[in-house]
N, C-alpha and C positions, 0 to 999 in steps of 0.2 A: 503493500500499500505506499502511495506516495505521499509524502507530507505536503499539507497545504499552505502550512507557514514556515518560513525559516527559523532555525534556532537563534540566529543572531543576525542583525543587521548594522552595520556601522553608521554611527551618527554623521551629521554634516560635518561636525567639527574634525572627527578622526579620518573622514574621506578627504578633507582639506589638508590636513597635518601629513598624510602619507606620502612620502616620497614618489610614489607612483603618479599622484595628481602633478607634481612640479615637472615630472618627466613628461607627461601627457602634453602639457601646455608648451614644453619645449619643442615636442616633437610638431604640435600644431604652428607653432612660430617657424619651425623649418621647412614645413612642408606645405603651409596655406589649407591643410585638410583640417575640417573640424571633427574630432573623434568623439561621437555621441555616448558611447560606453566602453568597456572593456573589449567586448567583441571586436568593436571596429579597430582599436588599437592594435589588439593581436592579428586582425587581418591584415593591415598595413605592415606589421613586424615581419611576417612571413612573403609578404608579396613584395615588399621593398626592403630585403635583408641588409644590402649595403647601406642605406640611410638609416636601418634600425641600429645595427651594429657599431656604426660610427657615431651614434648618438650615445649607446651605451658608453663608449670607450670616454668620451668626453664629459657625459653627465656624471659618471662615476670616478671621474679623475684619475684614470690610469696614468701611471708614470712610464714614459718610454717614447720612442720615435714611433709615430703611428704609420710612415710612408705613405705612398699615394693611391695604392690599390686596397680596397676592403675585401673583396672577394673574387677568386680567381677560380675557374672551373666551377663555377657553382652550381651546375646542374649534374654533377659527378659525385657519387656517393658508393664507394669512397673516392676521394680523388679531389674534392673541394679543398681550396687552401684559403683561409681567412687571414686578412692583413698580412701576405705573403712577403712585404717589405719592411715590415716593423721590427724593431728590436725593443727589447724588455727584460727586465728581472723580476720574478714573482717575489722574492723576499723583498726587494726594494720597495715593492707596492705594498707590503704588509708593515713595514718598519718606518712609515712616514712620521708616525707621532713619537715625541720626546717628551721628557718630564717624569714627574714622581707619580702621577696617578697610575693607577693599578692598569697592566696589560692583561696580568694573567693572576687569577685566584685558584687556588687548587685545595681540594680537599681528598684526602685518601682515608675513607669510611671516617671513623672518629678518631683516628690513631696520628694523622698528619694534616696539619693546616698552613699554608704558605701564601704569600703574596709576591708577585714580581711587577714592578714597575717598568714602565716604557723604557727608561735609561738602562735599567737592571738586565733587561731583556737583550737590548742592543750590545750590551758589554760581554754576556754571555754569547751572544752569537758571534761577535768580533773574535773573541777568544777561541771559540770552536774553528771559526774559519781558518784562522792562522794554524791551528792544530792540523786541521785537515790537509792544508796546503804543504806543510812541513812533514806530513807523513805520505808526500807524494800523489794526493788525490786530484784526479784531473778531470776535465770536463767530460761527462758522459760516464765517468766512473759510478758504480752504486755503491751506496750505502745503506745499511740494512739494520733494522731496530725491531726487537723482541722486546717491546717496552708498554709500562702502564701510560695511561693518558695522564702524563703529569708535564710541568713547565719545560725540564729537560730535554724532553722528546720534541716540543715545539722549537725550541732553541737550536738543536740538531739539525732538525729538517730545514730550518732558515738558513743555516748555516752551510748546509748541502746544496741548497737552491742557489744561494748567492754567488758559489763559484761553478754554476752549470753541472753538478753533479745530481744523480738521480737517487730521489729517496723511495725507499720501501719499507712498511712496516708490518707487522703482527702483534697480537698481544701476548703476554706472557703466560697465559693457560694454555696455548697450543702445545701439544705433544712434541716430543723429538722429531717425530717422521713428518709432523704437519709443518714445522718450521723448515724442514730440510727439503720438502716437496715444494717450497716456495723458494726460499732463499738458495737452494742449490742450482736452481736454473738461472739465476742471475749474476751468480759470481760476484758478490759483494767484496769491497777493499777494507771496509770497516764495518764492525758490528757492535752494536749498542743494546745493552740489556740492563735489568737492574739486580740487585743483590737479594731480590726476593719480592714478593708482594702481597697485600693484604687482602684477604676475602673472607666475609662473614665473621671477622673479629680476629680470625687466625693468621699468622704468618706463612706464606707459602714458599717453600725453598725451591730455588730453581739452579743452584750451583752445578749439580750433576748434569743437568740438560744441557746448561752452557758449555760445559767443558766438552760433552759427546758431541754437540752442535759444531764446535769450533773444529774438532777433530776431523770432521767430513766438511769443512769450507776452507780448502786449502789457500784460496785468493785471500782471506783476511788477512791483513797485514797488522791491524790493532783492534784489539776488543775493549770497550770502555766500559766500566761497570758503574752504574748510578746508584748512588746511596738512597734507598728508601725504607730499608729496615734496619739501618745502622751497622750493617756486616760489608760494606764494599770492598774495604782492605781486605778482609778476611778472604772473601769469595775471589776477588783479584789476584791474591796471593797463591790460590790453588790452579791457576789455569793459564795455561802457556799464551803468551801475547796479549795477556790481558792486564788492565791498569784501572785504577780507581778514576772516575769521571772527573771528580772534583781536584785529585792530584795532577791529573794531566793537563788541566787549565791553570792550574794554580799560579806558575811562574811565568806565564804568558801576560804581558801586560795589553791593556786594551787599546787598541788602535781605531782610527776612523775605519767605519765600514766600506768595504767595496764591493761592487755588484758588477757581475759580468752581464754586460747586456748581449742578449741572445736571439735568435729568431722566435717568431711566435710559436713555432711548431716544436722548438727544442723540448726535449723529453723533461718532465719534472718529476712524476710518480710512476711508478709500477705498481699497481694493484692486482689483486687475485681473484680470479671468480672460477669455479668450477661446473664443469659438465658431469656427464656421466662416464665418459670413455677412458679418463686417464688422471695425472696429477694436474693441478690447477692451472689455468690459462694464465700468463702473465700479461696484463693490459697495461699498455704504455699511454699514459697522459700527457698532453703537452702544457706546457706553463702558461703560455697565450691563451689556449681555449679553456684551461681550468679556471683561470684567474677572471676572464671575461664572462664566463657563465656564472661564475659565483657571486661576482660583484652584481650581476643583474638579479640574480636571485635574492641575494641579500638586502639590496637597497630596494628594488621594486616590489618583489613580492613577499618579503619579511619585513620590509620597512626599516631595516637595522641602519643606525648611524652613530655619530660620534655622541658618546654618553649612555648608549646601550650597554646592557649588562646581559651576556647571551650564553646560553647554556646548552647543550646537547647532550644526552648520556649516549656514550659511545666508548668501544675500545678503539684502539690504535688499527686493530684490524677490518675494521668497517669502515665504507667509504664516508660516513657521516663525520669522521673524525677529520678527515682532509676537508670536508666541506664547513665544518665549525672553524678550524684554523683560518680560513680566508676570511673570516668576519674582522680579523686585524686590519684588514684593507680599509674598514669603513670607521678605523678608529674606534671601534669597540672594544669593551673589556671582556675576555673570554673568563668563563667560570667551568673549571676542570672539575670532574668528579671521577675519581677511580675507586671500584669495589662493587660490593653488592649493593643495588638499589633498596635494599630490604633490611640492611643491617644498621642499626640494632631493630628498627621496624620500618613499616612501610611508609613514615613521616619524613623519612630522612632528606630526600630531595625536596619537599616542601618546606623542611626546615632551612635548608640552604637557600631557597628562593627567597624566603621572608627575609634572612640574616642579611643577604647579600644584595636585596632589591632587584632581583632579577628581572628583566623585561622580556626575554624570550626563553620560554620554557620548551624543549626539545626533548621528546621522548618517544616512546615506542606504543603501538596499540595495545601489546601485551602487558606495558606497563599500567596504563590506564584501566585494562581490565582486569589486573590483578589487585589495583587499588579500589576499583570498585566492588570486586568479590570478596575483598578483606574489609567492607563497610566502613572505609575510612572517609572522612568527609573535611577535607582541607577547607572548604568554604567557611565551615563553623570555627574550625582549629587554627587557621594560620592569617595572616595578613598578606595576602598576595595582591594587594592595590598596584603595586609596581608592574606585575604581569599584563602585557599587552597583547602577547600571544603565546598560545600552546600548539605546539607543532607534534604530528604524530608521523610516523613511518614506521617502515621494516615489514608489515604486513596490513591488509586492508582494515581501518578501524570499524568496528560493528555498529549500527545504529544505537545499540544500547550504549556503546563507548561514546558516541557523540554526545548522547542524551545526557550521560554521567558528567562531562566535563561541564556542561552548563549547569547541572542540579548539585554537583557534588564538589567542584573545585571552583569555578568563578562563572558568574553569569555574564558579565561585559567582559568578554574576550574573544579575539580572533582566533578560532580553531583552526589550524591550518594542517589537514591531512595532506601528505605530499607522497610522490612516488617517482622514483626512477631508477638509478642503480649504480653498481661498481662500473658497469661498462661504460657509463657516460659520466661519472664521478659527480653527479648532479640528479636535476629532476627533469622529468617529463612533463609531468603536471603537479599542481601544486596549489597555495593558497594565493589569493588577491585580497588584499586589505580594504579594498573599496567595494567588495562584493558581498552579498548576503551569505551565510553558511546554510547549507541545507544538510538535513541528517544523512548519514551513509555517503555523502558525497565528496569529492575531492573537486575543488572550485572550478578549476579551469586548466586548460593547456598553457606551459609556460609562454612569454612572450619570445619571439622567433624560433619557437618549434612548431613545425609544422606536423603537429599530432593527428593522428584519426585512428579508427577503429575500423578494420576491413574484414570481410567475409573470406572464406577460402579460395574465390574466385577475384580476389583483389577489387571487390566494391565496396565502397563506404557504406556503413550501416549507422542508423540511427536507432537509439534504444532498443538495441538488440546485441548480443554478445558476440565479439571478435577478436580478432588480434590487434593489439597495440601496434601502432607503425608510426614512423616519421617520415614524411615524404620528401623533405628537403635538409640538405646538410645543414650543419650547425656545428659551432665552433668546439664543443667539447666532445666530439667525437674522438675516439682514441687515435694516437697517432698510428697505432698497429698493434700487434701482440709481439712481445720478446722471442727471438728464435723462431721467426716466421718469416723468413726473407722473402718469400715471392706473395706474401699476403693471403695464402690460401686459407690458414685458418682462421684468420679475420673474417674474410669475405664469408666462408661458411658460416660463422658464428651469428651473423645477422643479415646478410644479402642475399643467400641462397633463395630464401622462401619466396620473396618477390624482387625482382631484379631492379636494382638502383634504388631500393627503399629499405629502410632501417625496420626490420622488423624484430621486436623486442623480446617477444616471449611471454608477454602478459596478455591474459584474457581479460578483456575490458568491454565497457559499455557506457556511450554517451546518455545524459539523463535529458529529460525535458527541460531542464533548467540551464543546460549548456555546460554542466558537470560532468564529472566521470567517475563509475565505479570499477576497480580493479577487483574482479572477482579471483585472482590468483594466478599462479605460473601455469602457462601452457606448456611448458617442456617437463622435463624429467628434475631439474635441479630441485632440490630440496630447500624450504623456506622455513625452518622452525623458529619461532620467535622473530622473525624478521631479518634473521641472518641466513644469508645464501651459503648452502654447503652442497658439495658434490657428493654422489653416492661412491664413487671410485675412491674417495679418502675413507670411508668405512668399510669396502672391501678389502682394501690394501690391510687393514688390520685385522679384520675377522677372519679371512682365508689364511691367515697365518698359523690359526690354531688347528692342531691335528684333527679336533672333535668335528670342524665345518669343512663339507666337501665344497659346497659353493654358497653363495648369498644373492639375495636380491632386496633392494631397499627402495621405500617409497614414502612420499609425504602424504598422510592421510589427514583430510580437512576435519579438524575437532575443536571444538570450543572457540571458536571465533579466531582459530589459529591452524596451525599445521603440525602435526606430531609425526616423529620419524618412526616408520615401522619396519623392522627387518624381519625377512624371511630366511630361514636356513634349512639347507638341505645336510643333514647329519651324517657322519660316518656310519658305517655298519656295526649296529651294537650300541651305538650311543644314544641315550634319551636327553632331550632338553629339560632339565631339571632346575632347581633354584641355584644350584651350586654352578651349574655351565652358563645359566643367565648372568650370574655375577661375574663370571670370567671373562664372559663376552663384553658386558658393560665396562670393566675396568679396562680392558685391553683398548677399547675404543678410546675412552677418556684420556687414558695416558699416551696413547700413539698418535691420536688425531686432536681431539678436545672435548670439553665438556657438553658442547653444543651438538656433537655428532652422535652422542649416545642415544640408542633409540628407546622411545615409550613403551613399545610394544615389540617382543620377539616372538616369533610363530615359527614353528618347525613344519616343513612340508615335504613332500617324498620326491618333487620334481620342480623344475623351475622352466618356465616357457623360453624359448629362444628363437631367433630368426634361422633361415635355413643357412646362413653364413656363420653362425655359432654365436651371435650376440644375443645378451639376456635382453628381455624386453619390460624395462620399468614401466613405460607409458601404458601397456596394454594390461598390467598387473593393477595399476592405480585405477585404470577405468573400470575393470572389475569390481575391486575393492568398493570404490564409489557408486556402484549400480549400474555403470553406463555400459553401452555396448561397446565392443572392439571392431573397428572399422576393416580392418586389413589382416584377418587370420591366415589368409593365404599364404601370407610372409613368413608364417611361423611354421618350424620343423616339427613341433608337437603341440598342436593348439589344443588337445585335449588336457594340457597340464593348467590352461587357464581356469577350469572348474575347480581346481584345488584352493582357489582363491576367493572362491565365492561365498558369502554368508559366513564368514569364521566369527565364532561366538566372541573371541578375544577382542575383537576389533569394535564390537557394540558397546563398549564400555571404557 
């Protein structure tokens, strides 16, 4: 049933104060066109991409040489080049501000609390920049971090970008193999890790994992151990090539920062996204594309500017960390948090919001749902008067979640449900602060993003489910994949379904309000709690166990989220008992990460596969969800599908 009234409508004052209103006026002045509403502005932004992105550059104050050309080969996807003659540096654009005001505020659960001013951040970046150069780091080299979301991580990333090296990060809860599956592919020269981290009030030791990982990363010249638990010296002493972070920079005097001016398309980040057929894909994102897309989203869609205090709950292994960090380009203060969002209880992030006068509260649909189910009511217990926006991503926010934000968190707030991905390190669809919020709907497609929903025959559909596509090139498209010299993997990932069209793999639907609903992933990538993970990472662990012959993993829609379900074919004479289930879960938790651990494990006698021998996750997922399988003819053993129908263990 479609709601007849919106949950929230911005006031005239809120509309007037939103930076997107000033941007619209600027666009009208430049073009002579009157934009009656957001839809008209969006239409112009994709019909005249050169004028739109040129204005974004100027309006958001990008530091750099713009060059004469905004877009070359604009009809090619991939192949389009934005600002091909420009020169800029990502870090320079994030470090424009100086002074004693907070740049970063950090909380590590209830154990650590720190602040870093703009001057202190610049000083640490300067010292790290010098350290990296002294260590022989060159433009294009990789620096990898297995780090918590803390100030040192941001400083190291900015130092990396300042010299044109490439940053890549994951969180310290990844297992040894999970780290190596990522960083082993990109051959880093510097490795950064903590002496441990806090989770649920407990110190988690990572010294053994760091040592083992470094033994298998021979390209690393130096490892820096960041003090979080107070044991950095002790941990570094036991690891070859390692040195405490603080000691490494202690003897280096602060020098004026220098920034290597590089092409728009110069690589900034390597992020990791997993399919179902092997180790994670290494997605390379450009400095210019990332910067321009992020400042557009922050300034225009999130309304973030100087004086804002911006929070997004994220680990350094999720693209929302990269998105959050770009908030420094708006001269905003970043509020960092590391650890469990429910330690010591579910009020901890609202305590943080109140204490720090948070203006932008970014979280996940799962968190909002968990707060609702815990019957917490921050609207009654906390002063959230400073919070202008609550943002939700990771998985679709349910209508109940939308309603709870207004009933249980804050009545007058812009609820921005947003969706995009690691693939573009940004959003396709997101919030618009000048539009109403309707229950269950993402407000609109992003400016400059030619988003649509297509059926299987490449026809646009309205109020009907289909594939989320982007029909025109945009700056935040990846440079490509690492170790993909001919671009075949990159092309296969996004452009194989529809020629010259980005097909994202989301199942989506336009609404009557011009909003969009994401119904979930349309491919086999798992998405529990909003964190995309690949089934291959689970198979790599489980199939090492002698009790398991083979396995198949799917995501089952459950309780407004996705839960991981693992099917196992057991060795002869083996039974799936509690002990074996514990062994499987421990193996996955320690070898991959806690997020990969299945909610349900089910023993089956056969697993369906194609005639070429590939297991078929999509077919099994369809059966589990009560849907038909379109192409049984492709299966070598279609009768095996019946084993996955109406399984009692998956009904609760």
